[in-house]
Each structure stands twice: as C-alpha cells, then as structure tokens.
N, C-alpha and C positions, 0 to 999 in steps of 0.2 A: 463419267458414269460407267459402271462396270458392264462388260459385255455379257449377255445372257447365254447360257448353254441350253440344250434342248429342254423344253418345258415339260414338267410333269407335275400336275396339281390335282389334288383330290376334288377341287372345285369343278374341274372339267372332265373328270374321269369317266362319267357316264357317257359322254360323247366321244371319248377318244380310245376306249378300251374294249369294245366288244369285238366279236370274232370277225365281223364283216371287214373292217379296215385291215385286220391282220391277214385274212385270206386274200383280200385284194392285193396287198403288198406282195405276198408270196406268188400269186398268179402272174404278177407283173415282172417277176424275177426269173432269170434263166435257172435251170436245175442246180447248177453249182452254187449260185448265189443263194437260192432258197435253202439248199442243204447247209450252207454256212450259217444262215440265219437260224435254222432249226438247231444246229449243234451248239451255237452260242447260247441260245435260250435254255436249252436243256442243261447245259453245263452250269449255267448260273443258278437255275432252280435247284439242281441236285446239290450244288455246293451249299446253298442257303437252306436246304430242306430241314435240317435240325432246328434252326431258329424259326422258320416259318411254321413248323408244327408246334413249337413251343409257344409262339405268339397266339396261334389259334386255341391252344389249351388255356392260355390266360384269358382269352376272350370268352371262354365258356366256364370260367369259375376257378381254374387252377391259378394259384398265386406263386409265381417264381420269385425268389428274392430279387429285389430291384437291381442291386449291383450286378448280379449274374445276368439278368435280362439285358441290361444296358451293354455289357461287354459282348454278349453274343450278337446283339443288334449291330454294334459297331463293326464286328467282323463280317456280318452278313451283307453289309452295304457294299462291300467290294464285289460280291457276286451278283447282287440285285440292287443296282443303283437307285431304283425307285424308293427303296427303304430310306435312303438319305433325305429324300424329299419329305416323306412322312415324318421322319425324326425331327426335321427342322420345323415343319408345320405344327407339330404337337408342342414343341418347346416355345414357338412363337405365341401360340394360343395361351400356354401356361403363363408366360411373362405378361402378356397384355391383360389377361383376366385377373391376375393376382397381384400385380404391382400396386404399391401404395406410396410411391415416392411423390414429393411435391410436384415434380414435372408431370407425372402421370395424372395427378389430381387436377392439374391445370388443364390438361387435354380433356379430361372427363367433364369438367365444367362447361367445356365448349361442345360436348356431345361427341367427342372423338376418342379413339384408342391411341395409345402411345406406340406408334410403329417404329420409333427410334430404338426401342428395346431389341427387336429381332434383327435390326440392321447391325447393331453393336455385337450381337451374338454371332452373326455370320462372319463379320470381318475379324472378330477375335478368334474364332474357331479355326479358320482356314487361311493360310498364307496366300496372298494373291487374289482373294475373293473380290477385292475391289477392282480387279482387272478382268477376271473371268468368273462370273457368278454361276457356279456349277455346284449344285447341292449334292451331286453324287460324291463329292469330296467331303461332305459333312458327316463325320463318323467319330465323334469324341467318345472315348471309353468312359466308364463311370467316374473315375477320379478326375479326369479332365472336365467332364460335364459339370460336376459340382464346382470346380474352380471357375469355369466360365460363368455359371449363373451367379455365384457369389460375387464375381467381379462386376456384374451388372447391378445386382440388388442382393446384398448378403442374406437378407431374411428369407429369400426364396430358394436358397441353395439346398437346404435339407429335404424339401419336398419334391424336388424336380424329378429325380429318378423314378419315384413311385408313380408320379403323375404320368410320366412317359410310359411306364409299364402298363398301366390301366388304359390309358387313352389310345396309345398306338395299337394295342392288341385289338381293340374294338374297331378302330378306324381301318386297320388292315383287313379284318374280316368283312367289313361293310363294303369296302371299295374293291377288293380282290375277288371275292367269291360271287358266283352267279346266285341270284336271289333264290333259286331252287335248292341250294346246297346248305347242309347243316354243318356249321363249323366244327362241331364235336366229332363228326365222322370223316372229315377230310384229312388226308395225309399227303405230304409231298415226297415221302420216301418212295423211290422207285417209280415216280410219275413219268408218263410218256406224253407225247404231244396231244394225242387224242383225249386223254384224261384232262390235260391242262386246258384245252380249248373248251371243254364242257364245264369244268369245275371252277376255274379261275380266269375267266376271260378278261377281267379288269386288269389283273397283274400281267397277263400275257400281252395285252395291248400296250401297256406302258413299256414292257421290255422290248417289244418289236420297235416301238418308236425310238427308243434309245439306241438300239443296234443299227438302225438304218442311218443314223447320224454319221456313223463311221464308214459307211459304204461309199464307194466312188460315185455311185449314181444317186446320191442323197437327194438332190433337188428333184429328180424325176420321181423317186419313190415317195418322197414327202408329199408331192402333189397327188399321187395316187392314194396315199393314206388319207389325206384331208378330203379329197373328193368323195371317197367311200364313206367317210364320217358324215359329210353333208347329205349324201343321198339317203343314208340310214336315218338321219334325223328328220 
C-alpha cells in the first residue's frame, strides 16, 4: 500500500481550513518559526497569484482556453500544492461520472463507482506514487493530461481539459473563499496576510497544514492544529 502524504481534501475543508486552526498554530510557534510560516505562505500565494486570479475569473463567467488554463494550473501547483489535490479530485470525478467501459458498467449495476479509474490515473501520472501518495506532485500539463486520460479511456480524452477548467474554477472559489466574499472582486495580486485571513481562509488553512508537515515540530503543531479544529467544530 502506498504511504500517504499530508491530507488535503475538499470533503473536509470546512473543518480544516478556517482561521482558528491557523491562528492557533502560529500562536504555538516561536516568532522565528511563525515568521518562516508566514513567508512561505505569502511566497506561495504570490507566485500562484496569476493563476488563482485566472481561476476566479473563470468561476465568474470568463472562459480561458482550456489548454492555457491547464498549463497555468500545472505550474501553479508548485507554489500552492493544494491545487494538485483539487486537480486530481476533479479528474477523478470526471472519470467516474463519464466512464462507459464494460468494467464501469459492471460496477454501476452493483450501485458502485469505478474507483480503479482514478487509481490508474494517479499511478500513471506520477512516478513513485505507489510508494508515496502525494498529490502535491500531481501536475500534468495539457498535452500530458490528454495522454493520461486517453490511456485510461480514449473517448474521454477530448473533454477532460474543459471539464477541469469549468469544475476546478468553481471548486476553488467555493472551498477557498470566505462565504462573504464575491469571487468577481477578489484578487491575489499584492495580497498580505491580513487580506488572506479574511478573504481566503480555506486556502490559507490548507497551506498552513502543508507547511507544518515540513517543520521539525510537526507532531506538536499537528496536534495543536487538530485540537483547534475540534474545538471550533
């Protein structure tokens, strides 16, 4: 069985991404460590700002050509690893909902989705994923994306990129933004921590969770993060 890397899932984002766990984690850190965390998060968000803004524009009606959108997404995963999780989740959804193979139909007759499809996707997309299942490494560019999907089910290749463009844009807006925010008025260009905490607590929480994994006091900080989530819930 592959070893799992830090979890980031849109299914649990409401519990793991608000400001309380983030603030609790910073409060439990010495100043130098807290500053390191702040710098890492700001650097990642600023590097990914062009794509994040692009995705929000797509969520509000602007249609970027799908190949361009996918290539920018793939580049942005390096700066904001959570995007790799969203990318994979959207493609998994696409495969399971649109597959028409005999194998998928057999599972459907039993009332089940064919989850072998996304397992094949993960293992084909990233070398060593069977040893360390880390979706921060999932970042195929457009040409590679089409190859991967066609290798699993050829008929689904042509529509994959456009599905990702439409679905990921809305999923990012829904999971990253505070409910009070209008996606059409948010920009990541020149963002500071105060703005990020108020505007995109969901995304901030996921980035904090990812960053503390690399810190020497991971076990202690993880406990603090999870305890704060439990108290908030």
